C-alpha positions as CSV (number, residue, x, y, z in Angstrom):
1,X,-33.3,61.0,-18.6
2,X,-34.0,61.6,-15.0
3,X,-33.0,59.7,-12.2
4,X,-36.4,58.7,-11.9
5,X,-37.1,57.3,-15.2
6,X,-33.6,55.6,-14.8
7,X,-34.4,53.5,-11.7
8,X,-37.6,52.7,-13.2
9,X,-36.2,51.2,-16.5
10,X,-33.4,49.1,-14.1
11,X,-36.6,48.0,-12.2
12,X,-38.5,46.9,-15.0
13,X,-35.1,45.2,-16.1
14,X,-34.4,43.6,-12.8
15,X,-38.7,42.5,-13.0
16,X,-38.1,40.9,-16.4
17,X,-34.8,39.1,-15.1
18,X,-36.5,37.5,-11.9
19,X,-39.0,36.2,-14.5
20,X,-36.7,34.7,-16.2
21,X,-34.6,33.5,-13.2
22,X,-37.9,31.9,-12.1
23,X,-38.5,30.3,-15.4
24,X,-35.2,28.5,-15.1
25,X,-35.7,27.7,-10.8
26,X,-33.0,30.1,-9.9
27,X,-34.2,30.8,-6.7
28,X,-31.0,32.0,-4.9
29,X,-30.1,34.3,-7.5
30,X,-33.7,35.2,-7.9
31,X,-34.0,36.4,-4.3
32,X,-30.7,38.1,-4.7
33,X,-32.4,40.6,-7.7
34,X,-35.4,41.1,-5.7
35,X,-33.7,42.4,-2.9
36,X,-31.6,44.7,-5.6
37,X,-35.1,45.6,-7.3
38,X,-36.6,46.1,-3.8
39,X,-34.3,49.0,-3.1
40,X,-35.0,50.2,-6.4
41,X,-38.7,50.5,-5.9
42,X,-38.4,52.3,-2.2
43,X,-36.2,54.7,-3.6
44,X,-38.9,55.2,-6.7
45,X,-42.0,55.2,-4.1
46,X,-40.4,57.7,-2.1
47,X,-39.4,60.1,-4.9
48,X,-40.8,63.5,-5.0
49,X,-41.4,63.8,-8.1
50,X,-43.1,60.1,-8.6
51,X,-45.5,61.1,-5.8
52,X,-46.6,64.3,-7.6
53,X,-47.0,62.4,-11.1
54,X,-47.7,58.7,-10.3
55,X,-49.8,58.1,-13.4
56,X,-47.2,59.6,-15.8
57,X,-45.0,56.2,-14.9
58,X,-48.5,54.1,-14.7
59,X,-47.4,51.6,-18.4
60,X,-43.9,51.0,-16.6
61,X,-45.2,50.0,-13.1
62,X,-48.1,48.1,-14.7
63,X,-45.3,46.0,-16.8
64,X,-43.1,45.2,-13.7
65,X,-46.5,44.3,-12.0
66,X,-47.4,42.0,-14.5
67,X,-44.1,40.4,-14.6
68,X,-44.2,40.0,-10.7
69,X,-47.6,38.1,-11.0
70,X,-45.8,35.8,-13.6
71,X,-43.2,35.2,-11.5
72,X,-45.0,34.5,-8.1
73,X,-47.4,31.9,-10.4
74,X,-43.8,30.0,-11.4
75,X,-42.7,30.3,-7.7
76,X,-46.1,28.7,-6.7
77,X,-46.3,26.2,-9.1
78,X,-42.5,24.8,-8.0
79,X,-43.5,25.3,-4.3
80,X,-46.5,22.8,-5.4
81,X,-44.7,20.5,-7.1
82,X,-42.0,20.2,-4.2
83,X,-44.9,19.4,-1.7
84,X,-45.9,16.9,-4.0
85,X,-42.5,15.2,-4.5
86,X,-42.6,15.7,-0.6
87,X,-45.2,13.5,0.3
88,X,-44.2,10.8,-2.2
89,X,-41.2,10.8,-0.5
90,X,-43.4,10.7,3.0
91,X,-45.3,7.6,1.4
92,X,-42.5,5.6,0.4
93,X,-40.6,6.4,3.4
94,X,-43.6,4.4,5.2
95,X,-43.8,1.7,2.9
96,X,-40.0,0.8,3.2
97,X,-40.3,1.0,7.2
98,X,-43.8,-1.0,7.0
99,X,-41.7,-3.6,5.1
100,X,-38.6,-3.5,7.0
101,X,-40.9,-4.1,9.8
102,X,-43.0,-6.6,8.5
103,X,-39.7,-8.8,6.3
104,X,-38.2,-12.3,7.7
105,X,-35.0,-11.7,7.5
């Protein structure tokens, strides 16, 4: 197996790991794994063999892209939940402040 093929397989494994971590909301670890994957992807895209025969590697790249899109969707969902929680906390904080301001001790 060529080094390029090994790198593609490893990038695919890391992409699966990123998706799994996104499902578990393990954001810090996900970021670390993503940095490793980015290094691999850069080496893949700069590889002369890949540049000449990129169509040969389309199935693996497609799977990497698909996993990445799924992980991004999980991240966007988590961000939306955090934003909603933050707004709810702000409303609660304002209500508490108003109560304190208007209460008769």
